[in-house]
C-alpha positions in Angstrom: -0.2 -101.5 40.8 2.4 -100.2 43.1 2.0 -96.4 44.0 6.0 -96.2 43.7 6.2 -97.2 40.1 6.4 -94.4 37.8 5.2 -95.2 34.3 5.9 -93.4 31.1 2.8 -92.0 29.1 3.5 -94.9 26.6 3.2 -97.5 29.3 0.2 -96.0 30.9 -1.5 -95.9 27.4 -0.4 -99.5 26.9 -1.9 -100.5 30.2 -5.1 -98.7 29.4 -5.3 -100.4 25.9 -4.8 -103.8 27.5 -7.5 -103.1 30.2 -9.9 -102.4 27.3 -8.8 -105.6 25.4 -9.0 -107.8 28.5 -11.4 -106.1 31.1 -11.6 -109.2 33.2 -7.8 -109.0 33.7 -7.7 -105.4 34.8 -6.6 -106.1 38.3 -4.0 -108.6 37.3 -2.5 -106.1 34.7 -2.4 -103.3 37.2 -0.8 -105.5 39.9 1.8 -106.7 37.4 2.6 -103.2 36.4 6.4 -103.1 37.4 9.8 -104.2 36.2 10.0 -105.6 32.4 6.5 -105.9 31.9 6.1 -102.1 31.6 8.4 -102.4 28.5 5.8 -104.9 27.1 3.1 -102.5 27.9 5.0 -99.7 26.0 5.8 -101.9 23.1 2.0 -103.0 22.9 1.0 -99.3 22.7 3.5 -98.3 20.0 2.7 -101.5 17.9 -1.0 -100.9 18.3 -0.7 -97.1 17.3 1.4 -98.2 14.3 -1.2 -100.8 13.3 -4.0 -98.3 13.5 -2.0 -95.7 11.5 -1.1 -98.1 8.8 -4.7 -99.3 8.4 -5.6 -95.9 7.5 -3.1 -95.2 4.8 -4.0 -95.9 1.2 -0.5 -96.4 -0.3 0.2 -99.8 -1.9 2.4 -101.3 0.9 0.1 -100.2 3.7 -2.0 -103.3 4.1 1.1 -105.5 4.2 2.7 -103.3 6.7 -0.5 -103.2 8.9 -0.7 -106.8 8.7 3.0 -107.0 10.2 2.0 -104.7 13.0 -1.1 -106.8 13.6 1.2 -109.8 14.1 3.4 -108.0 16.4 0.4 -106.9 18.5 -0.6 -110.5 18.7 2.7 -111.7 19.7 2.9 -109.1 22.4 -0.5 -110.1 23.8 0.8 -113.6 24.0 4.0 -112.4 25.8 2.1 -110.3 28.2 -0.5 -113.1 28.9 2.6 -115.4 29.5 4.2 -112.9 31.9 0.8 -112.6 33.9 0.9 -116.4 34.2 4.3 -116.4 35.9 
């Protein structure tokens, strides 16, 4: 990770969450932490938080909304994995 890159709190949290998800890819995730992938880290964090929040709600639509966020999290993981492969 470049020392000159300033990350938002959400980007840092997204990176940390991804490192927990993929510990063997830690170095790769940290080295890639610049440019447009930072937006993916942030989106990953926000979608993950929304998923967690909706899984804890009891209202009738909560399960369907949580499923939607889970799909978004999976899609973001795929996008981030693809970006790392480039």
